[in-house]
C-alpha positions as CSV (number, residue, x, y, z in Angstrom):
1,X,11.5,1.5,11.0
2,X,9.2,1.2,8.0
3,X,7.3,-1.6,9.6
4,X,7.1,0.3,12.9
5,X,5.7,3.4,11.2
6,X,3.1,1.5,9.1
7,X,1.8,-0.8,11.9
8,X,3.2,0.0,15.4
9,X,1.1,-2.8,17.0
10,X,2.7,-5.5,14.9
11,X,6.2,-4.8,16.4
12,X,5.1,-4.2,20.0
13,X,7.1,-6.3,22.6
14,X,9.5,-7.7,20.0
15,X,13.2,-7.9,20.5
16,X,15.3,-6.0,17.9
17,X,19.0,-5.9,17.1
18,X,20.1,-2.3,16.9
19,X,23.3,-0.9,15.5
20,X,24.1,2.8,15.0
21,X,26.0,5.8,16.1
22,X,25.2,7.8,19.2
23,X,24.6,11.5,18.6
24,X,26.0,13.0,21.8
25,X,25.4,16.5,20.5
26,X,21.7,16.0,20.9
27,X,21.8,14.1,24.2
28,X,19.3,15.1,26.9
29,X,18.6,14.4,30.5
30,X,15.5,13.6,32.5
31,X,16.0,15.5,35.8
32,X,14.7,15.0,39.3
33,X,15.1,11.2,39.3
34,X,16.2,8.9,42.1
35,X,18.0,5.5,42.1
36,X,18.7,3.7,45.4
37,X,17.9,6.9,47.2
38,X,20.5,8.9,45.3
39,X,19.3,12.0,43.4
40,X,20.3,12.1,39.7
41,X,19.2,12.0,36.1
42,X,18.6,9.6,33.3
43,X,20.7,10.2,30.2
44,X,18.8,9.9,26.9
45,X,20.8,9.8,23.7
46,X,19.7,9.5,20.0
47,X,21.0,6.5,18.2
48,X,21.3,7.3,14.5
49,X,20.4,4.2,12.4
50,X,22.5,3.5,9.3
51,X,20.8,3.6,6.0
52,X,17.9,5.5,7.5
53,X,17.0,9.1,8.2
54,X,15.6,8.1,11.6
55,X,16.9,7.8,15.1
56,X,15.9,5.9,18.2
57,X,16.1,7.5,21.7
58,X,18.1,5.3,24.0
59,X,18.0,5.6,27.8
60,X,21.6,5.0,28.6
61,X,21.1,4.9,32.3
62,X,21.2,6.8,35.6
63,X,24.0,9.1,36.7
64,X,24.2,11.1,40.0
65,X,23.1,14.7,39.9
66,X,26.6,15.9,40.5
67,X,27.7,14.5,37.1
68,X,24.8,15.9,35.0
69,X,26.6,18.9,33.6
70,X,27.5,18.4,29.9
71,X,31.3,18.6,30.5
72,X,31.0,16.0,33.3
73,X,28.8,13.7,31.2
74,X,31.7,13.4,28.6
75,X,33.3,10.6,30.8
76,X,30.2,8.5,29.9
77,X,30.4,9.1,26.2
78,X,33.1,6.6,25.3
79,X,31.7,4.6,22.4
80,X,30.0,6.2,19.5
81,X,29.2,3.1,17.5
82,X,27.2,0.4,19.3
83,X,25.2,-2.8,18.7
84,X,22.8,-4.2,21.2
85,X,19.5,-6.0,21.7
86,X,16.6,-3.9,22.9
């Protein structure tokens, strides 16, 4: 994150390996979206990075509008710790 904060252009379009813990308590949704003609939302969840005081917002994907309530979204909150390439 230090390199990103100092010179954002230098890391643009680079692949990164991210590891961290999802903070589901601060999850948010982008409403009024469509995917394949189905109304729904995109789920955005902060990924807390270890050894850092920062977080990265991760678009975890589309869910149908009927599943957007916080209690229904819990079925999509299985893994807290993740590693992926972004």
